[in-house]
C-alpha positions in Angstrom: 44.7 -4.0 -159.9 42.4 -5.7 -157.4 41.2 -3.7 -154.3 40.2 -5.2 -151.0 38.5 -3.8 -148.0 39.6 -4.6 -144.4 38.2 -2.5 -141.6 41.4 -2.5 -139.6 43.4 -1.0 -142.5 41.0 1.9 -142.8 41.3 2.6 -139.1 45.0 2.4 -139.3 45.2 4.8 -142.2 42.9 7.3 -140.4 45.1 7.1 -137.3 48.3 7.7 -139.3 46.8 10.8 -141.0 45.4 12.0 -137.6 48.9 11.9 -136.2 50.2 13.8 -139.2 47.4 16.4 -139.0 48.1 17.1 -135.3 51.8 17.6 -136.0 51.1 19.9 -138.9 48.7 22.1 -137.0 51.0 22.5 -134.1 53.9 23.2 -136.5 51.8 25.9 -138.1 51.1 27.5 -134.7 54.8 27.5 -133.7 55.7 29.1 -137.1 53.1 31.8 -136.5 54.4 32.4 -133.0 58.0 32.6 -134.4 57.0 35.0 -137.1 55.4 37.3 -134.5 58.8 37.5 -132.8 58.2 35.5 -129.7 61.1 33.2 -130.4 64.5 34.8 -129.4 66.9 35.6 -132.2 70.5 34.4 -132.6 72.0 31.0 -132.0 70.0 30.1 -128.9 66.8 31.1 -130.7 67.7 28.8 -133.6 68.4 25.9 -131.2 65.2 26.4 -129.3 63.2 26.6 -132.5 64.8 23.5 -133.9 64.2 21.5 -130.7 60.5 22.5 -130.7 59.9 21.8 -134.3 62.2 18.9 -135.2 62.7 17.0 -131.9 59.3 17.7 -130.2 56.8 18.1 -133.0 58.2 15.9 -135.8 59.7 13.1 -133.7 58.6 12.8 -130.0 55.0 13.8 -130.6 54.3 11.5 -133.5 56.2 8.7 -131.7 54.0 9.0 -128.6 50.8 9.4 -130.6 51.7 6.3 -132.7 52.4 4.3 -129.6 49.1 5.4 -128.0 46.7 5.2 -131.0 48.1 2.1 -132.6 48.9 0.4 -129.3 52.4 -0.7 -130.0 55.7 -0.7 -128.1 58.6 1.7 -128.9 60.7 -1.0 -130.5 57.9 -2.0 -132.8 57.6 1.6 -134.0 61.2 1.6 -135.2 60.7 -1.8 -136.9 57.5 -0.6 -138.6 59.4 2.5 -139.8 62.1 0.2 -141.3 65.0 1.2 -139.0 67.2 -1.7 -139.8 71.0 -2.2 -139.7 72.8 -1.5 -143.0 76.3 -2.0 -144.4 79.0 0.4 -145.5 78.3 0.0 -149.2 74.7 1.2 -148.8 76.0 4.1 -146.6 78.4 5.2 -149.3 75.8 4.9 -152.1 73.4 6.9 -150.0 76.0 9.8 -149.5 76.6 9.8 -153.3 72.8 9.9 -153.9 72.6 12.9 -151.5 75.1 14.8 -153.6 73.2 14.0 -156.8 69.9 15.0 -155.1 71.4 18.4 -154.2 72.3 19.0 -157.9 68.8 17.9 -158.9 67.3 20.3 -156.3 69.4 23.2 -157.6 68.0 22.6 -161.1 64.4 22.2 -159.9 64.5 25.2 -157.6 66.2 27.4 -160.3 63.5 26.5 -162.8 60.7 27.0 -160.3 62.1 30.3 -159.0 62.3 31.5 -162.6 58.6 30.7 -163.0 57.8 32.6 -159.8 59.9 35.6 -160.9 58.0 35.6 -164.3 54.7 35.8 -162.4 55.8 38.8 -160.5 56.9 37.1 -157.2 59.6 39.1 -155.3 62.2 37.3 -153.3 63.4 38.7 -150.0 66.8 40.2 -149.9 67.9 40.1 -146.3 71.2 41.7 -145.3 74.1 39.4 -144.5 75.2 39.5 -140.9 78.9 38.3 -141.0 79.0 37.8 -137.3 76.5 34.9 -137.8 78.9 33.1 -140.1 81.4 31.7 -137.6 83.1 28.3 -137.8 81.4 27.3 -134.5 78.0 28.3 -135.8 78.6 26.3 -139.0 78.8 23.1 -137.0 75.8 24.1 -135.0 73.8 24.7 -138.2 74.9 21.3 -139.5 73.1 19.8 -136.5 70.1 22.1 -136.7 69.6 22.2 -140.5 71.0 18.9 -141.7 71.2 16.3 -138.9 67.9 17.1 -137.1 65.7 17.4 -140.2 67.4 14.5 -141.8 66.3 12.2 -139.0 63.1 13.7 -137.7 61.5 14.6 -141.0 62.3 11.2 -142.5 61.0 9.5 -139.4 57.6 11.2 -139.9 57.3 11.1 -143.7 59.2 8.1 -144.9 58.7 6.2 -141.6 55.3 6.8 -140.0 53.4 8.0 -143.1 54.9 6.0 -145.9 55.1 2.7 -144.1 51.8 3.4 -142.3 49.8 3.7 -145.5 51.8 1.4 -147.8 48.9 -1.1 -148.1 47.1 1.5 -150.4 50.0 0.9 -152.8 53.6 1.9 -152.6 53.4 4.3 -155.5 50.4 6.1 -154.0 52.1 6.1 -150.6 55.3 7.6 -152.0 53.4 10.4 -153.8 51.3 11.2 -150.7 54.3 11.3 -148.4 56.2 13.5 -150.8 53.2 15.9 -151.1 52.8 16.2 -147.4 56.6 16.7 -147.0 56.4 19.5 -149.6 53.5 21.3 -148.0 55.0 21.0 -144.5 57.7 23.5 -145.5 54.9 26.2 -145.6 56.9 28.1 -148.3 56.2 28.5 -152.0 60.0 28.8 -152.7 60.6 25.3 -151.2 57.5 23.3 -152.2 58.7 22.3 -155.7 62.1 20.9 -154.9 60.8 19.5 -151.6 58.2 17.5 -153.5 60.8 16.2 -156.0 63.3 15.1 -153.3 60.3 13.7 -151.4 59.6 11.4 -154.3 63.3 10.3 -154.5 63.5 9.7 -150.8 60.3 7.7 -150.7 61.4 5.6 -153.7 64.8 4.9 -152.1 63.3 4.0 -148.8 61.0 1.5 -150.4 63.7 0.1 -152.7 66.1 -0.4 -149.9 63.3 -1.5 -147.5 65.3 0.6 -145.0 64.8 4.2 -143.9 68.5 4.9 -143.2 69.4 5.6 -146.9 66.7 8.3 -147.0 68.0 9.9 -143.8 71.6 9.9 -145.2 70.5 11.5 -148.5 68.4 14.1 -146.7 71.3 15.0 -144.4 73.8 15.2 -147.2 71.5 17.5 -149.3 71.0 19.9 -146.4 74.6 19.7 -145.3 75.9 20.8 -148.8 73.4 23.7 -148.8 74.5 24.8 -145.4 78.2 24.5 -146.3 77.7 26.6 -149.5 75.8 29.2 -147.5 78.7 29.7 -145.1 81.4 29.2 -147.8 79.9 32.1 -149.9 80.5 34.5 -147.0 83.7 33.0 -145.5 85.3 32.5 -148.9 85.7 28.8 -148.4 86.3 26.4 -151.3 83.4 26.3 -153.8 81.5 29.1 -152.0 81.0 31.1 -155.2 79.9 28.3 -157.5 76.2 29.0 -157.4 76.8 32.7 -157.8 78.9 32.0 -160.9 76.3 29.8 -162.4 73.7 32.6 -161.9 75.9 35.2 -163.5 76.6 32.9 -166.4 72.9 32.4 -167.0 72.4 36.2 -167.1 75.3 36.7 -169.6 75.4 36.6 -173.3 76.5 33.0 -173.2 73.3 32.0 -171.4 72.2 29.6 -174.2 75.4 27.6 -174.1 75.3 27.6 -170.3 71.7 26.3 -170.4 72.7 23.6 -172.9 75.7 22.6 -170.7 73.5 22.6 -167.6 70.9 20.4 -169.3 73.6 18.0 -170.4 74.9 17.8 -166.8 71.4 17.2 -165.4 71.0 14.3 -167.8 74.2 12.8 -166.4 72.9 13.4 -162.9 69.6 11.7 -163.6 71.4 8.7 -165.2 73.9 8.4 -162.3 71.0 8.6 -159.8 69.2 5.7 -161.6 72.4 3.7 -161.6 73.0 4.3 -157.9 69.4 3.5 -156.9 69.9 0.2 -158.8 73.1 -0.4 -157.0 71.4 0.4 -153.7 68.6 -2.1 -154.7 71.1 -4.8 -155.4 72.9 -4.3 -152.1 69.6 -4.4 -150.2 68.4 -7.5 -152.1 71.6 -9.5 -151.7 71.5 -9.0 -147.9 67.9 -10.0 -147.6 68.3 -13.0 -150.0 71.1 -14.3 -147.8 68.9 -13.8 -144.8 66.0 -15.6 -146.4 68.1 -18.6 -147.4 69.6 -18.8 -143.9 66.0 -19.0 -142.5 65.4 -22.1 -144.7 68.6 -23.9 -144.2 69.5 -22.7 -140.7 73.0 -22.5 -142.0 75.4 -20.0 -143.7 76.5 -22.7 -146.2 76.2 -21.8 -149.9 73.6 -23.5 -152.1 76.2 -24.8 -154.6 76.5 -28.5 -154.4 73.3 -29.0 -152.4 70.4 -31.0 -153.6 67.3 -28.7 -153.3 63.9 -30.4 -153.1 60.8 -28.9 -154.7 59.3 -28.1 -151.3 62.5 -26.3 -150.3 62.4 -24.3 -153.5 58.9 -23.2 -152.8 59.9 -22.3 -149.3 62.8 -20.1 -150.6 60.4 -18.5 -153.1 57.9 -17.6 -150.4 60.6 -16.2 -148.2 62.2 -14.2 -151.0 58.8 -12.6 -151.9 58.0 -11.8 -148.3 61.4 -10.7 -147.1 62.7 -8.8 -150.1 61.5 -6.6 -152.9 62.5 -9.2 -155.5 59.9 -9.6 -158.2 59.8 -13.3 -159.1 56.9 -12.8 -161.5 58.9 -10.3 -163.7 57.1 -11.6 -166.9 53.9 -10.0 -165.6 55.3 -6.5 -165.0 53.2 -3.6 -166.2 56.1 -1.2 -166.4 59.9 -1.1 -165.7 59.4 0.5 -162.2 58.0 -2.8 -161.0 61.5 -4.3 -161.2 62.4 -2.5 -157.9 59.1 -1.7 -156.4 57.0 -4.5 -155.0 54.5 -6.0 -157.4 51.2 -5.8 -155.5 48.5 -8.2 -156.4 45.9 -6.2 -154.4 45.6 -3.0 -152.6 43.4 -1.5 -149.9 41.1 1.2 -151.2 40.5 3.7 -148.3 37.2 5.5 -147.9 36.8 9.3 -147.8 36.5 9.1 -144.0 39.8 7.3 -143.8 41.5 10.2 -145.6 39.7 13.2 -144.0 42.8 14.2 -142.0 45.1 13.7 -144.9 43.0 16.2 -147.0 42.9 18.5 -143.9 46.7 18.5 -143.9 46.8 19.1 -147.6 44.3 22.0 -147.4 46.1 23.6 -144.4 49.6 23.3 -146.0 48.3 24.4 -149.4 46.6 27.5 -148.1 49.7 28.6 -146.1 51.9 27.9 -149.1 49.6 29.9 -151.3 49.6 32.7 -148.8 53.4 32.9 -149.0 53.1 33.2 -152.8 50.5 36.0 -152.5 52.7 37.8 -149.9 55.6 37.7 -152.3 53.4 39.4 -155.0 52.4 42.3 -152.7 
């Protein structure tokens, strides 16, 4: 892999991480204020907290800072974050991936929580307030817990961060955005599965070259979790499924349950891979058609046309620049290069370019570690 140095790229990366660091610090301050009891309890308190965190700190603030620091217009921000129109097939595939991601998250969180329990960590056991679990509040929570985070958190992580640092390499950018996403939860119980889903969401957004699939997957994952939380109290369909799995794991048939669960997770992983491939093909077909239209200024098919050499080269250039299609597949280093762009060179940032990224990692890591220590005490 060849590395190149361009001063503008370093400044751009530093500005992106500066934006993220400011958002994380303010998020941390608001969390502390809420913990001290300065945010009112109940439905109105939840709404106020969500508006401050999700709408203001994770969407409006980074949007404004991006516009000021990088000197771009609002429309350009959405374009740079890959907010493009999509079709109904990609939407359906994304919802299906959201369901699979929820199952994957259940497995990861169960395993990680088991490790935490083994180390002596004690989980909180808050009392259930049945007055909270009303049908009206269920729909409110769908907006607060699923819709708002699905859009705002993806805008910041898979939009501003991932797309803003992609010239260091898509694989590195996906891992960094997933790590920051994990630490932003400020909770040891959530960091493991948040990192895993962050990797999936980053990979999907790069494969589709569109942020909407990641937003839909994030929303679906959180919506299912919210539904099961309410369903367990209101005795809705499927509300006791997680409790039954937990009881089965603690029973004498735990070995067989574990084997069955492992088999199910293998199926989930395989289906996830197949759906990501289907998402990739849908995204590529759309962009290939668009690239060909740019060459021929027409929607006519290529069949029956005589294509000249220079036209073939033009199509090749457009396909490589407008899609994720890897035309040099013989030179792939590994199978993941089939759907991720094959980069001939990457920008290698200096330590000064990443200082605010490491600041965010240290801040998020310390608070996450503190929540673990607090659970031990």
